[in-house]
N, C-alpha and C positions, 0 to 999 in steps of 0.2 A: 430286293431291289432288281436283282438281274432279271426274276421272273416277270415283274413289272414292266421291264424295259423291253422283253422279248414279246409281251402281249401288246404294246403300244404298236412296236414295228409290225408286228403282224397285221394289227387293224389297218394301219397306214398303207402298208402294201396289198390290202384286199381292195382298198379305196382307188388307191392308184391304178391296180389292175382293173377294176370295174369302169375306170374312166378311160381307160387306153383300149379297152375290148368292146366298148358299148357302141350300138349303131346309132347313128344320128337319127333322131325322130323327125316325121313332118309334122308341122305345126298343127294339124287335122288330128294326128294321133293321141294328142295329149288334151283335146278336148272330151267332154263327158260322151258318153255313148248315148246317141240317140237315134239308132235305127239307121246310121249312116248321114244323118242330115246333120248341118250346123243347127245349134240350139238358137230358138227365136227369140228369147228371153233368158235373164240371169236366174239361176236357180234358186236364189233367196227371194226374188220378186215375186214368186208365185202365190205365197201365202198371205191372206189378210191378218192383220194385227190381233183381231179378236180371237185366233186360233191358239195365240199364246197364251190367252187367260184359259181357255177351254182345256189347255194343255196342264196349266196350273192346277186347274179343278180334277182332272184325271190324276195326276200324280198324287194331290192330297187324298182322294179317295183310295188309290192304290197304295200307299203307304197307311192308311189305315187297317187296311186288310193284312198287310204284312206283319203290322203289329198285335193286330187283333187275336190272331191264331194263338200264337204264344202266351199270350195274355189269358185266354180261355183256358188253355191247358194248367196253369199254374195259380190262377185266380183262388182256388179253395184254399192253397196252401198258404199264399202271402195275405190273407183277410180283407180287411174293409181299406187297409192302404192302397192296395191293388187297386181297388174300384174307385178310389178318389183320384188316383193317378191317372187312370183311363179317362176319366171324366175330364180331367185338365188337357189331356193330350186331344180329346174330342173337342173341348173348346177352343183350343187352338185352329183344328181343322176347320170349326165352324166359322171363326174370323176369316179365313180363307175363302170359304164358301160366300160369305157375306160380301167380301171383297169383289169377288167375281160376279155375284150378283149385281151388285151397285155401279159395277163398270158397265153392265148390261151385254155381258159375254153369252148370257142364258136367252136372250131375246134373238130370234132368227127372223124377223121382220125388216 
């Protein structure tokens, strides 16, 4: 109990010391760095919504490769059940690809 109280007092002391010793920042100093110029637009507004679907597709195939390598190493030991499970996993990925395709994320026109 005494050690917990000492640790809590230490943390509160550090926060108090940092508040007392910090230098006041100019408003420009807390803006994102953009070569010294003020940003022209908000950081989130730059990306079109279709890129989120493309990101979903990338993550789906990235996860496929992450799970495919260890599966390939042990598939001979596990037998047919491992093959069935991998095809089930690939079916879930295919559903994701079908969703992205249906949403039109793969059309670039």
